[in-house]
N, CA, C, O and CB atoms as a CASP TS submission, in Angstrom:
PFRMAT TS
TARGET T0000
AUTHOR 0000-0000-0000
METHOD Language model
MODEL 1
PARENT N/A
ATOM      1  N   UNK     1      77.610  99.398  78.612  1.00  0.00           N
ATOM      2  CA  UNK     1      79.001  99.604  78.959  1.00  0.00           C
ATOM      3  C   UNK     1      79.815  99.749  77.668  1.00  0.00           C
ATOM      4  O   UNK     1      79.726  98.878  76.802  1.00  0.00           O
ATOM      5  CB  UNK     1      79.536  98.432  79.836  1.00  0.00           C
ATOM      6  N   UNK     2      80.592 100.801  77.513  1.00  0.00           N
ATOM      7  CA  UNK     2      81.380 100.998  76.288  1.00  0.00           C
ATOM      8  C   UNK     2      82.515  99.975  76.217  1.00  0.00           C
ATOM      9  O   UNK     2      83.003  99.523  77.252  1.00  0.00           O
ATOM     10  CB  UNK     2      81.952 102.441  76.230  1.00  0.00           C
ATOM     11  N   UNK     3      82.942  99.602  74.991  1.00  0.00           N
ATOM     12  CA  UNK     3      84.047  98.651  74.860  1.00  0.00           C
ATOM     13  C   UNK     3      85.330  99.231  75.420  1.00  0.00           C
ATOM     14  O   UNK     3      85.548 100.442  75.391  1.00  0.00           O
ATOM     15  CB  UNK     3      84.247  98.257  73.399  1.00  0.00           C
ATOM     16  N   UNK     4      86.171  98.352  75.927  1.00  0.00           N
ATOM     17  CA  UNK     4      87.451  98.782  76.480  1.00  0.00           C
ATOM     18  C   UNK     4      88.441  99.018  75.351  1.00  0.00           C
ATOM     19  O   UNK     4      88.438  98.302  74.349  1.00  0.00           O
ATOM     20  CB  UNK     4      88.001  97.738  77.475  1.00  0.00           C
ATOM     21  N   UNK     5      89.277 100.014  75.519  1.00  0.00           N
ATOM     22  CA  UNK     5      90.314 100.317  74.547  1.00  0.00           C
ATOM     23  C   UNK     5      91.524  99.434  74.819  1.00  0.00           C
ATOM     24  O   UNK     5      91.904  99.224  75.971  1.00  0.00           O
ATOM     25  CB  UNK     5      90.700 101.817  74.594  1.00  0.00           C
ATOM     26  N   UNK     6      92.122  98.925  73.761  1.00  0.00           N
ATOM     27  CA  UNK     6      93.281  98.048  73.913  1.00  0.00           C
ATOM     28  C   UNK     6      94.449  98.793  74.541  1.00  0.00           C
ATOM     29  O   UNK     6      94.708  99.957  74.235  1.00  0.00           O
ATOM     30  CB  UNK     6      93.695  97.468  72.562  1.00  0.00           C
ATOM     31  N   UNK     7      95.141  98.097  75.419  1.00  0.00           N
ATOM     32  CA  UNK     7      96.333  98.658  76.040  1.00  0.00           C
ATOM     33  C   UNK     7      97.529  98.383  75.142  1.00  0.00           C
ATOM     34  O   UNK     7      97.523  97.418  74.378  1.00  0.00           O
ATOM     35  CB  UNK     7      96.558  98.070  77.460  1.00  0.00           C
ATOM     36  N   UNK     8      98.533  99.203  75.226  1.00  0.00           N
ATOM     37  CA  UNK     8      99.717  99.022  74.394  1.00  0.00           C
ATOM     38  C   UNK     8     100.697  98.020  74.999  1.00  0.00           C
ATOM     39  O   UNK     8     101.559  97.504  74.287  1.00  0.00           O
ATOM     40  CB  UNK     8     100.409 100.354  74.182  1.00  0.00           C
ATOM     41  N   UNK     9     100.587  97.737  76.281  1.00  0.00           N
ATOM     42  CA  UNK     9     101.418  96.732  76.912  1.00  0.00           C
ATOM     43  C   UNK     9     100.548  95.553  77.296  1.00  0.00           C
ATOM     44  O   UNK     9      99.400  95.735  77.702  1.00  0.00           O
ATOM     45  CB  UNK     9     102.150  97.305  78.144  1.00  0.00           C
ATOM     46  N   UNK    10     101.080  94.343  77.174  1.00  0.00           N
ATOM     47  CA  UNK    10     100.319  93.176  77.581  1.00  0.00           C
ATOM     48  C   UNK    10     100.164  93.182  79.090  1.00  0.00           C
ATOM     49  O   UNK    10     101.114  93.441  79.829  1.00  0.00           O
ATOM     50  CB  UNK    10     100.998  91.876  77.104  1.00  0.00           C
ATOM     51  N   UNK    11      98.969  92.895  79.526  1.00  0.00           N
ATOM     52  CA  UNK    11      98.687  92.825  80.950  1.00  0.00           C
ATOM     53  C   UNK    11      97.953  91.524  81.211  1.00  0.00           C
ATOM     54  O   UNK    11      96.933  91.249  80.580  1.00  0.00           O
ATOM     55  CB  UNK    11      97.854  94.054  81.435  1.00  0.00           C
ATOM     56  N   UNK    12      98.451  90.738  82.113  1.00  0.00           N
ATOM     57  CA  UNK    12      97.816  89.480  82.446  1.00  0.00           C
ATOM     58  C   UNK    12      97.019  89.678  83.727  1.00  0.00           C
ATOM     59  O   UNK    12      97.579  90.027  84.766  1.00  0.00           O
ATOM     60  CB  UNK    12      98.865  88.339  82.600  1.00  0.00           C
ATOM     61  N   UNK    13      95.719  89.454  83.651  1.00  0.00           N
ATOM     62  CA  UNK    13      94.821  89.746  84.749  1.00  0.00           C
ATOM     63  C   UNK    13      94.602  88.561  85.681  1.00  0.00           C
ATOM     64  O   UNK    13      93.881  88.680  86.671  1.00  0.00           O
ATOM     65  CB  UNK    13      93.512  90.205  84.213  1.00  0.00           C
ATOM     66  N   UNK    14      95.201  87.448  85.384  1.00  0.00           N
ATOM     67  CA  UNK    14      94.926  86.243  86.143  1.00  0.00           C
ATOM     68  C   UNK    14      96.028  85.966  87.160  1.00  0.00           C
ATOM     69  O   UNK    14      97.211  85.957  86.821  1.00  0.00           O
ATOM     70  CB  UNK    14      94.766  85.058  85.205  1.00  0.00           C
ATOM     71  N   UNK    15      95.632  85.743  88.392  1.00  0.00           N
ATOM     72  CA  UNK    15      96.614  85.359  89.413  1.00  0.00           C
ATOM     73  C   UNK    15      96.973  83.890  89.276  1.00  0.00           C
ATOM     74  O   UNK    15      98.062  83.481  89.679  1.00  0.00           O
ATOM     75  CB  UNK    15      96.073  85.644  90.827  1.00  0.00           C
ATOM     76  N   UNK    16      96.083  83.098  88.720  1.00  0.00           N
ATOM     77  CA  UNK    16      96.303  81.666  88.568  1.00  0.00           C
ATOM     78  C   UNK    16      96.559  81.303  87.104  1.00  0.00           C
ATOM     79  O   UNK    16      95.984  80.342  86.593  1.00  0.00           O
ATOM     80  CB  UNK    16      95.099  80.884  89.106  1.00  0.00           C
ATOM     81  N   UNK    17      97.405  82.055  86.440  1.00  0.00           N
ATOM     82  CA  UNK    17      97.628  81.886  85.005  1.00  0.00           C
ATOM     83  C   UNK    17      98.099  80.476  84.668  1.00  0.00           C
ATOM     84  O   UNK    17      97.735  79.960  83.610  1.00  0.00           O
ATOM     85  CB  UNK    17      98.645  82.903  84.509  1.00  0.00           C
ATOM     86  N   UNK    18      98.896  79.829  85.523  1.00  0.00           N
ATOM     87  CA  UNK    18      99.360  78.476  85.242  1.00  0.00           C
ATOM     88  C   UNK    18      98.207  77.489  85.183  1.00  0.00           C
ATOM     89  O   UNK    18      98.242  76.549  84.389  1.00  0.00           O
ATOM     90  CB  UNK    18     100.362  78.037  86.292  1.00  0.00           C
ATOM     91  N   UNK    19      97.194  77.684  86.003  1.00  0.00           N
ATOM     92  CA  UNK    19      96.033  76.799  85.980  1.00  0.00           C
ATOM     93  C   UNK    19      95.201  77.040  84.730  1.00  0.00           C
ATOM     94  O   UNK    19      94.564  76.115  84.225  1.00  0.00           O
ATOM     95  CB  UNK    19      95.175  77.001  87.235  1.00  0.00           C
ATOM     96  N   UNK    20      95.197  78.239  84.236  1.00  0.00           N
ATOM     97  CA  UNK    20      94.369  78.574  83.083  1.00  0.00           C
ATOM     98  C   UNK    20      95.005  78.096  81.788  1.00  0.00           C
ATOM     99  O   UNK    20      94.315  77.517  80.949  1.00  0.00           O
ATOM    100  CB  UNK    20      94.129  80.076  83.022  1.00  0.00           C
ATOM    101  N   UNK    21      96.280  78.316  81.602  1.00  0.00           N
ATOM    102  CA  UNK    21      96.915  78.017  80.320  1.00  0.00           C
ATOM    103  C   UNK    21      97.823  76.797  80.341  1.00  0.00           C
ATOM    104  O   UNK    21      98.419  76.471  79.315  1.00  0.00           O
ATOM    105  CB  UNK    21      97.698  79.191  79.873  1.00  0.00           C
ATOM    106  N   UNK    22      97.946  76.123  81.456  1.00  0.00           N
ATOM    107  CA  UNK    22      98.750  74.904  81.503  1.00  0.00           C
ATOM    108  C   UNK    22     100.097  75.112  82.141  1.00  0.00           C
ATOM    109  O   UNK    22     100.421  76.189  82.643  1.00  0.00           O
ATOM    110  CB  UNK    22      98.937  74.361  80.130  1.00  0.00           C
ATOM    111  N   UNK    23     100.872  74.051  82.108  1.00  0.00           N
ATOM    112  CA  UNK    23     102.147  74.039  82.815  1.00  0.00           C
ATOM    113  C   UNK    23     103.126  75.087  82.310  1.00  0.00           C
ATOM    114  O   UNK    23     103.945  75.585  83.083  1.00  0.00           O
ATOM    115  CB  UNK    23     102.771  72.686  82.705  1.00  0.00           C
ATOM    116  N   UNK    24     103.060  75.429  81.039  1.00  0.00           N
ATOM    117  CA  UNK    24     104.018  76.382  80.491  1.00  0.00           C
ATOM    118  C   UNK    24     103.620  77.821  80.779  1.00  0.00           C
ATOM    119  O   UNK    24     104.368  78.747  80.467  1.00  0.00           O
ATOM    120  CB  UNK    24     104.157  76.179  78.999  1.00  0.00           C
ATOM    121  N   UNK    25     102.451  78.014  81.371  1.00  0.00           N
ATOM    122  CA  UNK    25     102.020  79.360  81.742  1.00  0.00           C
ATOM    123  C   UNK    25     101.922  80.273  80.537  1.00  0.00           C
ATOM    124  O   UNK    25     101.718  79.801  79.418  1.00  0.00           O
ATOM    125  CB  UNK    25     102.970  79.954  82.757  1.00  0.00           C
ATOM    126  N   UNK    26     102.063  81.574  80.747  1.00  0.00           N
ATOM    127  CA  UNK    26     101.904  82.517  79.636  1.00  0.00           C
ATOM    128  C   UNK    26     102.957  82.356  78.557  1.00  0.00           C
ATOM    129  O   UNK    26     102.799  82.896  77.462  1.00  0.00           O
ATOM    130  CB  UNK    26     101.941  83.921  80.151  1.00  0.00           C
ATOM    131  N   UNK    27     104.030  81.623  78.839  1.00  0.00           N
ATOM    132  CA  UNK    27     105.069  81.457  77.820  1.00  0.00           C
ATOM    133  C   UNK    27     104.612  80.544  76.700  1.00  0.00           C
ATOM    134  O   UNK    27     105.257  80.481  75.653  1.00  0.00           O
ATOM    135  CB  UNK    27     106.340  80.907  78.443  1.00  0.00           C
ATOM    136  N   UNK    28     103.504  79.831  76.902  1.00  0.00           N
ATOM    137  CA  UNK    28     102.911  79.075  75.809  1.00  0.00           C
ATOM    138  C   UNK    28     102.582  80.001  74.644  1.00  0.00           C
ATOM    139  O   UNK    28     102.491  79.561  73.498  1.00  0.00           O
ATOM    140  CB  UNK    28     101.649  78.337  76.285  1.00  0.00           C
ATOM    141  N   UNK    29     102.407  81.262  74.939  1.00  0.00           N
ATOM    142  CA  UNK    29     102.161  82.263  73.906  1.00  0.00           C
ATOM    143  C   UNK    29     103.303  82.280  72.899  1.00  0.00           C
ATOM    144  O   UNK    29     103.073  82.522  71.715  1.00  0.00           O
ATOM    145  CB  UNK    29     101.980  83.654  74.532  1.00  0.00           C
ATOM    146  N   UNK    30     104.507  82.031  73.340  1.00  0.00           N
ATOM    147  CA  UNK    30     105.654  82.027  72.431  1.00  0.00           C
ATOM    148  C   UNK    30     105.517  80.947  71.369  1.00  0.00           C
ATOM    149  O   UNK    30     106.059  81.087  70.272  1.00  0.00           O
ATOM    150  CB  UNK    30     106.948  81.826  73.211  1.00  0.00           C
ATOM    151  N   UNK    31     104.802  79.878  71.678  1.00  0.00           N
ATOM    152  CA  UNK    31     104.591  78.830  70.691  1.00  0.00           C
ATOM    153  C   UNK    31     103.446  79.176  69.752  1.00  0.00           C
ATOM    154  O   UNK    31     103.483  78.810  68.577  1.00  0.00           O
ATOM    155  CB  UNK    31     104.318  77.505  71.381  1.00  0.00           C
ATOM    156  N   UNK    32     102.429  79.875  70.247  1.00  0.00           N
ATOM    157  CA  UNK    32     101.250  80.186  69.432  1.00  0.00           C
ATOM    158  C   UNK    32     101.415  81.444  68.598  1.00  0.00           C
ATOM    159  O   UNK    32     100.892  81.518  67.486  1.00  0.00           O
ATOM    160  CB  UNK    32     100.044  80.334  70.314  1.00  0.00           C
ATOM    161  N   UNK    33     102.122  82.419  69.106  1.00  0.00           N
ATOM    162  CA  UNK    33     102.204  83.719  68.442  1.00  0.00           C
ATOM    163  C   UNK    33     102.801  83.647  67.035  1.00  0.00           C
ATOM    164  O   UNK    33     102.277  84.318  66.146  1.00  0.00           O
ATOM    165  CB  UNK    33     103.022  84.659  69.280  1.00  0.00           C
ATOM    166  N   UNK    34     103.863  82.877  66.776  1.00  0.00           N
ATOM    167  CA  UNK    34     104.384  82.815  65.400  1.00  0.00           C
ATOM    168  C   UNK    34     103.346  82.345  64.380  1.00  0.00           C
ATOM    169  O   UNK    34     103.364  82.789  63.232  1.00  0.00           O
ATOM    170  CB  UNK    34     105.582  81.892  65.350  1.00  0.00           C
ATOM    171  N   UNK    35     102.447  81.455  64.785  1.00  0.00           N
ATOM    172  CA  UNK    35     101.397  80.998  63.874  1.00  0.00           C
ATOM    173  C   UNK    35     100.418  82.124  63.556  1.00  0.00           C
ATOM    174  O   UNK    35      99.972  82.262  62.417  1.00  0.00           O
ATOM    175  CB  UNK    35     100.648  79.804  64.478  1.00  0.00           C
ATOM    176  N   UNK    36     100.090  82.916  64.550  1.00  0.00           N
ATOM    177  CA  UNK    36      99.202  84.055  64.321  1.00  0.00           C
ATOM    178  C   UNK    36      99.865  85.032  63.357  1.00  0.00           C
ATOM    179  O   UNK    36      99.233  85.491  62.405  1.00  0.00           O
ATOM    180  CB  UNK    36      98.849  84.762  65.657  1.00  0.00           C
ATOM    181  N   UNK    37     101.111  85.344  63.594  1.00  0.00           N
ATOM    182  CA  UNK    37     101.829  86.279  62.723  1.00  0.00           C
ATOM    183  C   UNK    37     101.939  85.746  61.300  1.00  0.00           C
ATOM    184  O   UNK    37     101.908  86.519  60.343  1.00  0.00           O
ATOM    185  CB  UNK    37     103.223  86.558  63.281  1.00  0.00           C
ATOM    186  N   UNK    38     102.066  84.443  61.158  1.00  0.00           N
ATOM    187  CA  UNK    38     102.225  83.843  59.835  1.00  0.00           C
ATOM    188  C   UNK    38     100.962  84.022  58.988  1.00  0.00           C
ATOM    189  O   UNK    38     101.053  84.290  57.790  1.00  0.00           O
ATOM    190  CB  UNK    38     102.564  82.353  59.966  1.00  0.00           C
ATOM    191  N   UNK    39      99.785  83.875  59.603  1.00  0.00           N
ATOM    192  CA  UNK    39      98.536  83.882  58.847  1.00  0.00           C
ATOM    193  C   UNK    39      97.776  85.200  58.887  1.00  0.00           C
ATOM    194  O   UNK    39      96.981  85.476  57.988  1.00  0.00           O
ATOM    195  CB  UNK    39      97.658  82.810  59.351  1.00  0.00           C
ATOM    196  N   UNK    40      97.999  86.002  59.889  1.00  0.00           N
ATOM    197  CA  UNK    40      97.234  87.250  60.038  1.00  0.00           C
ATOM    198  C   UNK    40      98.025  88.414  59.455  1.00  0.00           C
ATOM    199  O   UNK    40      99.225  88.549  59.692  1.00  0.00           O
ATOM    200  CB  UNK    40      96.897  87.521  61.532  1.00  0.00           C
ATOM    201  N   UNK    41      97.351  89.227  58.710  1.00  0.00           N
ATOM    202  CA  UNK    41      97.954  90.433  58.146  1.00  0.00           C
ATOM    203  C   UNK    41      97.457  91.603  58.996  1.00  0.00           C
ATOM    204  O   UNK    41      96.582  92.358  58.570  1.00  0.00           O
ATOM    205  CB  UNK    41      97.585  90.621  56.606  1.00  0.00           C
ATOM    206  N   UNK    42      98.016  91.747  60.195  1.00  0.00           N
ATOM    207  CA  UNK    42      97.542  92.744  61.152  1.00  0.00           C
ATOM    208  C   UNK    42      98.099  94.114  60.816  1.00  0.00           C
ATOM    209  O   UNK    42      99.299  94.283  60.598  1.00  0.00           O
ATOM    210  CB  UNK    42      97.930  92.352  62.581  1.00  0.00           C
ATOM    211  N   UNK    43      97.201  95.089  60.779  1.00  0.00           N
ATOM    212  CA  UNK    43      97.589  96.470  60.468  1.00  0.00           C
ATOM    213  C   UNK    43      97.079  97.391  61.563  1.00  0.00           C
ATOM    214  O   UNK    43      96.115  97.061  62.252  1.00  0.00           O
ATOM    215  CB  UNK    43      97.037  96.912  59.082  1.00  0.00           C
ATOM    216  N   UNK    44      97.705  98.522  61.727  1.00  0.00           N
ATOM    217  CA  UNK    44      97.388  99.422  62.840  1.00  0.00           C
ATOM    218  C   UNK    44      95.962  99.965  62.808  1.00  0.00           C
ATOM    219  O   UNK    44      95.451 100.384  63.847  1.00  0.00           O
ATOM    220  CB  UNK    44      98.347 100.572  62.842  1.00  0.00           C
ATOM    221  N   UNK    45      95.311  99.969  61.660  1.00  0.00           N
ATOM    222  CA  UNK    45      93.941 100.480  61.595  1.00  0.00           C
ATOM    223  C   UNK    45      92.886  99.358  61.578  1.00  0.00           C
ATOM    224  O   UNK    45      91.709  99.624  61.338  1.00  0.00           O
ATOM    225  CB  UNK    45      93.781 101.351  60.358  1.00  0.00           C
ATOM    226  N   UNK    46      93.298  98.117  61.830  1.00  0.00           N
ATOM    227  CA  UNK    46      92.380  96.981  61.850  1.00  0.00           C
ATOM    228  C   UNK    46      91.523  96.944  63.111  1.00  0.00           C
ATOM    229  O   UNK    46      91.933  97.410  64.174  1.00  0.00           O
ATOM    230  CB  UNK    46      93.156  95.690  61.727  1.00  0.00           C
ATOM    231  N   UNK    47      90.329  96.381  62.969  1.00  0.00           N
ATOM    232  CA  UNK    47      89.473  95.997  64.091  1.00  0.00           C
ATOM    233  C   UNK    47      89.368  94.485  64.021  1.00  0.00           C
ATOM    234  O   UNK    47      88.989  93.938  62.985  1.00  0.00           O
ATOM    235  CB  UNK    47      88.040  96.700  64.037  1.00  0.00           C
ATOM    236  N   UNK    48      89.697  93.806  65.102  1.00  0.00           N
ATOM    237  CA  UNK    48      89.790  92.349  65.115  1.00  0.00           C
ATOM    238  C   UNK    48      88.746  91.761  66.046  1.00  0.00           C
ATOM    239  O   UNK    48      88.519  92.279  67.139  1.00  0.00           O
ATOM    240  CB  UNK    48      91.193  91.897  65.536  1.00  0.00           C
ATOM    241  N   UNK    49      88.109  90.676  65.614  1.00  0.00           N
ATOM    242  CA  UNK    49      87.196  89.914  66.438  1.00  0.00           C
ATOM    243  C   UNK    49      87.851  88.560  66.691  1.00  0.00           C
ATOM    244  O   UNK    49      88.133  87.822  65.747  1.00  0.00           O
ATOM    245  CB  UNK    49      85.786  89.764  65.759  1.00  0.00           C
ATOM    246  N   UNK    50      88.090  88.234  67.943  1.00  0.00           N
ATOM    247  CA  UNK    50      88.690  86.957  68.326  1.00  0.00           C
ATOM    248  C   UNK    50      87.601  86.109  68.954  1.00  0.00           C
ATOM    249  O   UNK    50      87.234  86.318  70.110  1.00  0.00           O
ATOM    250  CB  UNK    50      89.899  87.153  69.311  1.00  0.00           C
ATOM    251  N   UNK    51      87.082  85.146  68.192  1.00  0.00           N
ATOM    252  CA  UNK    51      86.031  84.261  68.678  1.00  0.00           C
ATOM    253  C   UNK    51      86.687  82.994  69.194  1.00  0.00           C
ATOM    254  O   UNK    51      87.433  82.331  68.473  1.00  0.00           O
ATOM    255  CB  UNK    51      84.985  83.941  67.561  1.00  0.00           C
ATOM    256  N   UNK    52      86.405  82.663  70.443  1.00  0.00           N
ATOM    257  CA  UNK    52      87.050  81.514  71.068  1.00  0.00           C
ATOM    258  C   UNK    52      88.431  81.883  71.566  1.00  0.00           C
ATOM    259  O   UNK    52      89.400  81.160  71.336  1.00  0.00           O
ATOM    260  CB  UNK    52      87.138  80.345  70.091  1.00  0.00           C
ATOM    261  N   UNK    53      88.514  83.008  72.247  1.00  0.00           N
ATOM    262  CA  UNK    53      89.808  83.589  72.634  1.00  0.00           C
ATOM    263  C   UNK    53      90.489  82.878  73.804  1.00  0.00           C
ATOM    264  O   UNK    53      91.620  83.214  74.155  1.00  0.00           O
ATOM    265  CB  UNK    53      89.619  85.032  72.988  1.00  0.00           C
ATOM    266  N   UNK    54      89.812  81.901  74.409  1.00  0.00           N
ATOM    267  CA  UNK    54      90.376  81.175  75.566  1.00  0.00           C
ATOM    268  C   UNK    54      90.757  82.168  76.658  1.00  0.00           C
ATOM    269  O   UNK    54      89.930  82.978  77.076  1.00  0.00           O
ATOM    270  CB  UNK    54      91.621  80.329  75.145  1.00  0.00           C
ATOM    271  N   UNK    55      91.989  82.110  77.117  1.00  0.00           N
ATOM    272  CA  UNK    55      92.409  82.998  78.208  1.00  0.00           C
ATOM    273  C   UNK    55      92.749  84.404  77.737  1.00  0.00           C
ATOM    274  O   UNK    55      92.956  85.292  78.564  1.00  0.00           O
ATOM    275  CB  UNK    55      93.601  82.410  78.914  1.00  0.00           C
ATOM    276  N   UNK    56      92.811  84.627  76.431  1.00  0.00           N
ATOM    277  CA  UNK    56      93.007  85.962  75.884  1.00  0.00           C
ATOM    278  C   UNK    56      94.453  86.404  75.704  1.00  0.00           C
ATOM    279  O   UNK    56      94.704  87.578  75.432  1.00  0.00           O
ATOM    280  CB  UNK    56      92.338  86.921  76.746  1.00  0.00           C
ATOM    281  N   UNK    57      95.395  85.501  75.846  1.00  0.00           N
ATOM    282  CA  UNK    57      96.804  85.895  75.720  1.00  0.00           C
ATOM    283  C   UNK    57      97.137  86.364  74.306  1.00  0.00           C
ATOM    284  O   UNK    57      97.797  87.388  74.130  1.00  0.00           O
ATOM    285  CB  UNK    57      97.714  84.728  76.104  1.00  0.00           C
ATOM    286  N   UNK    58      96.687  85.626  73.308  1.00  0.00           N
ATOM    287  CA  UNK    58      96.927  86.038  71.924  1.00  0.00           C
ATOM    288  C   UNK    58      96.170  87.326  71.636  1.00  0.00           C
ATOM    289  O   UNK    58      96.682  88.215  70.955  1.00  0.00           O
ATOM    290  CB  UNK    58      96.504  84.925  70.932  1.00  0.00           C
ATOM    291  N   UNK    59      94.957  87.425  72.152  1.00  0.00           N
ATOM    292  CA  UNK    59      94.141  88.627  71.955  1.00  0.00           C
ATOM    293  C   UNK    59      94.867  89.871  72.450  1.00  0.00           C
ATOM    294  O   UNK    59      94.864  90.905  71.783  1.00  0.00           O
ATOM    295  CB  UNK    59      92.796  88.485  72.675  1.00  0.00           C
ATOM    296  N   UNK    60      95.484  89.767  73.614  1.00  0.00           N
ATOM    297  CA  UNK    60      96.179  90.929  74.173  1.00  0.00           C
ATOM    298  C   UNK    60      97.400  91.306  73.351  1.00  0.00           C
ATOM    299  O   UNK    60      97.743  92.486  73.267  1.00  0.00           O
ATOM    300  CB  UNK    60      96.593  90.654  75.608  1.00  0.00           C
ATOM    301  N   UNK    61      98.053  90.344  72.754  1.00  0.00           N
ATOM    302  CA  UNK    61      99.185  90.659  71.878  1.00  0.00           C
ATOM    303  C   UNK    61      98.700  91.325  70.594  1.00  0.00           C
ATOM    304  O   UNK    61      99.311  92.277  70.110  1.00  0.00           O
ATOM    305  CB  UNK    61      99.985  89.382  71.546  1.00  0.00           C
ATOM    306  N   UNK    62      97.602  90.819  70.050  1.00  0.00           N
ATOM    307  CA  UNK    62      97.023  91.419  68.845  1.00  0.00           C
ATOM    308  C   UNK    62      96.627  92.864  69.130  1.00  0.00           C
ATOM    309  O   UNK    62      96.805  93.739  68.282  1.00  0.00           O
ATOM    310  CB  UNK    62      95.793  90.604  68.356  1.00  0.00           C
ATOM    311  N   UNK    63      96.089  93.114  70.328  1.00  0.00           N
ATOM    312  CA  UNK    63      95.634  94.464  70.689  1.00  0.00           C
ATOM    313  C   UNK    63      96.758  95.492  70.626  1.00  0.00           C
ATOM    314  O   UNK    63      96.506  96.677  70.409  1.00  0.00           O
ATOM    315  CB  UNK    63      95.033  94.456  72.085  1.00  0.00           C
ATOM    316  N   UNK    64      97.973  95.053  70.810  1.00  0.00           N
ATOM    317  CA  UNK    64      99.114  95.968  70.738  1.00  0.00           C
ATOM    318  C   UNK    64      99.361  96.459  69.313  1.00  0.00           C
ATOM    319  O   UNK    64      99.993  97.495  69.108  1.00  0.00           O
ATOM    320  CB  UNK    64     100.368  95.287  71.273  1.00  0.00           C
ATOM    321  N   UNK    65      98.856  95.703  68.323  1.00  0.00           N
ATOM    322  CA  UNK    65      99.171  95.976  66.926  1.00  0.00           C
ATOM    323  C   UNK    65      98.037  96.598  66.128  1.00  0.00           C
ATOM    324  O   UNK    65      98.263  97.115  65.034  1.00  0.00           O
ATOM    325  CB  UNK    65      99.584  94.725  66.268  1.00  0.00           C
ATOM    326  N   UNK    66      96.823  96.556  66.658  1.00  0.00           N
ATOM    327  CA  UNK    66      95.665  97.015  65.894  1.00  0.00           C
ATOM    328  C   UNK    66      94.913  98.108  66.642  1.00  0.00           C
ATOM    329  O   UNK    66      95.211  98.411  67.797  1.00  0.00           O
ATOM    330  CB  UNK    66      94.727  95.845  65.593  1.00  0.00           C
ATOM    331  N   UNK    67      93.941  98.689  65.965  1.00  0.00           N
ATOM    332  CA  UNK    67      93.169  99.778  66.562  1.00  0.00           C
ATOM    333  C   UNK    67      92.225  99.285  67.651  1.00  0.00           C
ATOM    334  O   UNK    67      92.105  99.912  68.703  1.00  0.00           O
ATOM    335  CB  UNK    67      92.379 100.502  65.492  1.00  0.00           C
ATOM    336  N   UNK    68      91.553  98.157  67.399  1.00  0.00           N
ATOM    337  CA  UNK    68      90.562  97.682  68.352  1.00  0.00           C
ATOM    338  C   UNK    68      90.447  96.157  68.272  1.00  0.00           C
ATOM    339  O   UNK    68      90.563  95.571  67.196  1.00  0.00           O
ATOM    340  CB  UNK    68      89.192  98.345  68.088  1.00  0.00           C
ATOM    341  N   UNK    69      90.217  95.525  69.430  1.00  0.00           N
ATOM    342  CA  UNK    69      89.989  94.084  69.497  1.00  0.00           C
ATOM    343  C   UNK    69      88.774  93.819  70.362  1.00  0.00           C
ATOM    344  O   UNK    69      88.608  94.410  71.429  1.00  0.00           O
ATOM    345  CB  UNK    69      91.232  93.342  70.051  1.00  0.00           C
ATOM    346  N   UNK    70      87.937  92.928  69.890  1.00  0.00           N
ATOM    347  CA  UNK    70      86.831  92.410  70.702  1.00  0.00           C
ATOM    348  C   UNK    70      87.016  90.912  70.748  1.00  0.00           C
ATOM    349  O   UNK    70      87.316  90.277  69.737  1.00  0.00           O
ATOM    350  CB  UNK    70      85.408  92.807  70.116  1.00  0.00           C
ATOM    351  N   UNK    71      86.835  90.352  71.930  1.00  0.00           N
ATOM    352  CA  UNK    71      87.060  88.925  72.118  1.00  0.00           C
ATOM    353  C   UNK    71      85.861  88.285  72.798  1.00  0.00           C
ATOM    354  O   UNK    71      85.230  88.882  73.670  1.00  0.00           O
ATOM    355  CB  UNK    71      88.332  88.681  72.939  1.00  0.00           C
ATOM    356  N   UNK    72      85.555  87.055  72.382  1.00  0.00           N
ATOM    357  CA  UNK    72      84.421  86.316  72.933  1.00  0.00           C
ATOM    358  C   UNK    72      84.889  84.921  73.299  1.00  0.00           C
ATOM    359  O   UNK    72      85.544  84.244  72.507  1.00  0.00           O
ATOM    360  CB  UNK    72      83.234  86.257  71.924  1.00  0.00           C
ATOM    361  N   UNK    73      84.547  84.498  74.508  1.00  0.00           N
ATOM    362  CA  UNK    73      84.827  83.128  74.943  1.00  0.00           C
ATOM    363  C   UNK    73      83.608  82.615  75.672  1.00  0.00           C
ATOM    364  O   UNK    73      83.095  83.298  76.559  1.00  0.00           O
ATOM    365  CB  UNK    73      86.097  83.054  75.853  1.00  0.00           C
ATOM    366  N   UNK    74      83.125  81.432  75.326  1.00  0.00           N
ATOM    367  CA  UNK    74      81.934  80.888  75.965  1.00  0.00           C
ATOM    368  C   UNK    74      82.253  79.980  77.143  1.00  0.00           C
ATOM    369  O   UNK    74      81.387  79.748  77.986  1.00  0.00           O
ATOM    370  CB  UNK    74      81.119  80.134  74.960  1.00  0.00           C
ATOM    371  N   UNK    75      83.471  79.463  77.223  1.00  0.00           N
ATOM    372  CA  UNK    75      83.843  78.606  78.337  1.00  0.00           C
ATOM    373  C   UNK    75      84.097  79.434  79.580  1.00  0.00           C
ATOM    374  O   UNK    75      84.651  80.530  79.498  1.00  0.00           O
ATOM    375  CB  UNK    75      85.077  77.777  77.992  1.00  0.00           C
ATOM    376  N   UNK    76      83.692  78.915  80.738  1.00  0.00           N
ATOM    377  CA  UNK    76      83.930  79.676  81.979  1.00  0.00           C
ATOM    378  C   UNK    76      85.409  79.818  82.305  1.00  0.00           C
ATOM    379  O   UNK    76      85.763  80.429  83.313  1.00  0.00           O
ATOM    380  CB  UNK    76      83.223  79.007  83.143  1.00  0.00           C
TER
END
């Protein structure tokens, strides 16, 4: 199966997002995203590997900024 191409808009695929990411739901991303921006030098031609991506909210935001993202999570 070929890798999926990153979408330019964030799309949340979970109907039970509050159960997956906690009480704050996807807005918890607002707390995590500034830390990612602070340490990551993301460029439009980058390929990013997100190991331990959890629910993938940060991964989907990164995908908007780079050429390609691959994410791996071992937890069900």
